[in-house]
C-alpha positions in Angstrom: 55.2 -27.5 46.9 55.5 -29.6 43.8 52.8 -29.3 41.1 50.7 -32.5 41.5 49.8 -32.3 37.8 53.4 -32.2 36.7 54.6 -35.1 34.6 57.4 -36.5 36.9 58.4 -40.0 38.0 57.8 -39.1 41.6 54.3 -37.9 40.9 53.6 -41.1 39.0 54.6 -43.1 42.2 52.4 -40.9 44.4 49.4 -41.4 42.1 50.0 -45.1 42.1 49.9 -45.1 45.9 46.8 -43.0 45.9 48.6 -40.2 47.8 47.7 -37.6 45.2 44.7 -37.6 42.8 45.0 -38.8 39.2 46.2 -36.2 36.7 43.4 -34.1 35.2 42.8 -35.0 31.5 43.4 -32.3 28.9 40.3 -31.2 27.0 40.8 -31.4 23.3 39.8 -28.6 20.8 37.0 -30.8 19.4 35.6 -31.3 22.9 35.6 -27.5 23.5 33.8 -26.9 20.2 31.2 -29.6 21.1 30.6 -28.1 24.6 30.2 -24.6 23.1 27.6 -25.8 20.5 25.6 -27.5 23.3 25.6 -24.3 25.3 24.5 -22.2 22.4 21.6 -24.5 21.7 20.4 -24.3 25.3 20.9 -20.6 25.7 18.1 -18.1 25.1 18.0 -14.3 24.7 17.9 -14.1 28.5 21.4 -15.6 28.8 20.1 -18.5 30.8 19.5 -22.1 30.2 15.8 -23.0 29.5 15.9 -25.2 32.6 16.8 -22.2 34.7 13.9 -19.9 33.5 10.9 -19.4 35.7 7.3 -18.9 34.4 7.6 -15.1 34.2 10.8 -15.3 32.2 9.2 -17.9 29.9 6.3 -15.5 29.4 8.7 -12.6 28.7 10.5 -14.7 26.1 7.2 -15.5 24.5 6.3 -11.8 24.5 9.6 -10.9 23.0 9.0 -13.3 20.1 5.6 -11.7 19.5 7.2 -8.3 19.6 9.7 -9.4 16.9 6.8 -10.5 14.7 4.9 -7.2 15.4 8.1 -5.2 14.7 8.5 -6.9 11.4 4.9 -6.3 10.5 5.2 -2.6 11.6 8.3 -2.0 9.5 6.5 -3.6 6.5 3.5 -1.4 7.1 5.6 1.7 7.4 7.2 1.0 4.0 3.8 0.5 2.5 2.5 3.8 3.9 5.6 5.6 2.7 5.1 4.2 -0.8 1.4 5.3 -0.7 2.3 8.8 0.6 4.7 9.2 -2.4 1.8 8.4 -4.7 -0.6 10.8 -2.9 0.9 13.8 -4.5 -2.1 15.2 -6.4 -5.3 16.1 -4.7 -6.4 18.9 -7.0 -7.3 19.5 -10.7 -4.4 20.8 -12.8 -4.8 22.9 -15.9 -2.6 22.1 -18.9 -2.0 23.2 -22.4 -0.9 21.4 -25.5 2.7 21.9 -24.6 2.2 20.1 -21.2 0.4 17.2 -22.7 3.3 14.8 -23.2 4.9 15.5 -19.9 1.7 15.6 -17.8 -0.2 12.8 -19.5 2.0 10.5 -21.6 4.9 10.7 -19.1 2.8 10.7 -15.9 4.7 7.8 -14.4 4.5 4.2 -13.4 1.3 3.2 -11.8 -0.4 6.6 -12.4 -3.9 7.1 -13.7 -4.7 10.3 -15.4 -8.2 11.7 -15.9 -8.2 14.6 -18.4 -11.3 16.7 -19.1 -11.5 18.8 -22.3 -13.9 21.6 -21.7 -15.0 25.0 -23.0 -16.3 28.1 -21.1 -20.0 28.7 -21.5 -21.0 25.0 -21.7 -23.0 24.2 -18.5 -22.2 20.5 -18.4 -18.5 21.2 -18.8 -18.7 23.6 -15.8 -20.5 20.9 -13.8 -18.0 18.3 -14.5 -15.1 20.6 -13.5 -16.8 21.0 -10.1 -17.2 17.2 -9.8 -13.6 16.7 -10.8 -12.5 18.9 -7.8 -14.3 16.6 -5.5 -12.8 13.4 -7.0 -9.3 14.9 -7.0 -9.5 15.4 -3.2 -11.1 12.0 -2.6 -8.6 10.1 -4.8 -5.2 11.9 -4.4 -3.3 9.1 -6.1 -5.0 9.9 -9.4 -3.9 12.8 -11.5 -7.0 14.9 -12.5 -6.4 17.4 -15.3 -8.4 19.8 -17.4 -7.7 21.8 -20.5 -9.7 24.1 -22.8 -10.5 21.9 -25.8 -9.1 24.1 -28.6 -6.0 25.0 -26.5 -5.2 21.3 -26.1 -6.3 20.1 -29.5 -6.7 22.8 -32.2 -10.2 22.8 -33.9 -11.6 20.2 -31.5 -15.4 20.2 -32.2 -17.7 21.6 -29.5 -20.2 18.8 -30.2 -17.8 16.4 -28.6 -17.7 18.3 -25.3 -17.5 17.4 -22.5 -14.7 14.9 -23.3 -12.9 12.8 -20.8 -9.6 10.9 -21.6 -8.5 8.3 -19.2 -4.8 7.2 -19.3 -2.8 4.6 -17.3 1.0 4.8 -17.4 0.7 7.0 -20.5 -1.6 4.7 -22.4 -5.1 5.7 -23.4 -7.6 3.4 -21.7 -11.0 5.1 -22.2 -12.5 8.0 -24.1 -15.9 9.6 -23.2 -17.0 12.3 -25.7 -20.3 14.3 -25.9 -23.1 15.1 -23.5 -24.8 11.7 -24.0 -21.9 10.0 -22.4 -22.5 12.1 -19.3 -26.3 11.8 -19.3 -26.9 15.5 -20.0 -27.2 18.5 -17.7 -28.9 16.6 -14.9 -25.7 14.6 -14.1 -25.2 14.0 -10.4 -22.0 13.8 -8.5 -22.3 10.1 -7.6 -23.3 9.3 -11.2 -20.1 11.0 -12.4 -18.0 9.1 -9.9 -19.7 5.9 -11.0 -18.9 6.6 -14.7 -15.2 7.4 -13.9 -15.1 4.3 -11.7 -16.1 2.1 -14.6 -13.0 3.2 -16.5 -10.8 1.7 -13.8 -9.2 5.1 -12.9 -10.6 5.2 -9.3 -11.6 2.4 -6.9 -15.0 3.7 -6.0 -17.5 2.1 -3.7 -20.3 3.0 -6.1 -20.5 -0.3 -8.0 -24.2 0.1 -9.1 -25.6 2.9 -11.2 -27.0 5.5 -8.9 -29.5 6.8 -11.5 -32.9 5.0 -11.2 -33.8 3.0 -14.3 -36.7 4.4 -16.3 -39.0 1.5 -15.3 -38.2 2.0 -11.6 -38.9 5.7 -11.9 -42.2 5.1 -13.6 -43.3 2.8 -10.8 -42.1 5.3 -8.3 -44.1 8.1 -10.0 -47.2 5.9 -10.2 -46.9 5.1 -6.4 -46.7 8.8 -5.7 -49.8 9.4 -7.7 -51.7 6.6 -5.9 -50.8 8.2 -2.5 -52.9 11.2 -3.4 -56.0 9.2 -4.3 
């Protein structure tokens, strides 16, 4: 049988008589591209046209878009947690000497706070602060807490300046606290010490107000206690 789409004189006569259908038109390359673009615009991740989706499939598409947002947030959060974990590498109080000073303090690293306590054996307030430092080191593991015997770290360092706290950030000295008056004497409490260190910026403590009662408040409190006995 002769091809009805063939370009022959006989086929042209038959088409003119209506015996065979008109020859199919060839689709140009531009038409093919246009058709593809229209299809891509209508297609979804399900592989169907939007007009072909039922309600359940539309809900699933909506959920998948939510999942994509959640996945992006999850990946971002994981990256943040990994960065935080890399910084949480301390958690204890390290002991250093003069030879360690530059490496451990001045070269502590980008974004690192250092709290260094100069102390001496036999000074009760120094011993107290060393205990409080242990607590803070565990509570704030992104901060490097260090201690050093004063004369080991700085030769001939005067005892009258003890306890001494040096606070560094990225190797730069930010705050110096020297002498017992800076630490309120032997009755210093743990929360008061945290408050004092928090004021230097080294730790982000929730203790924003001085825990120690003001003298006036204490006087009123003592007076009230006395009146209760009358």
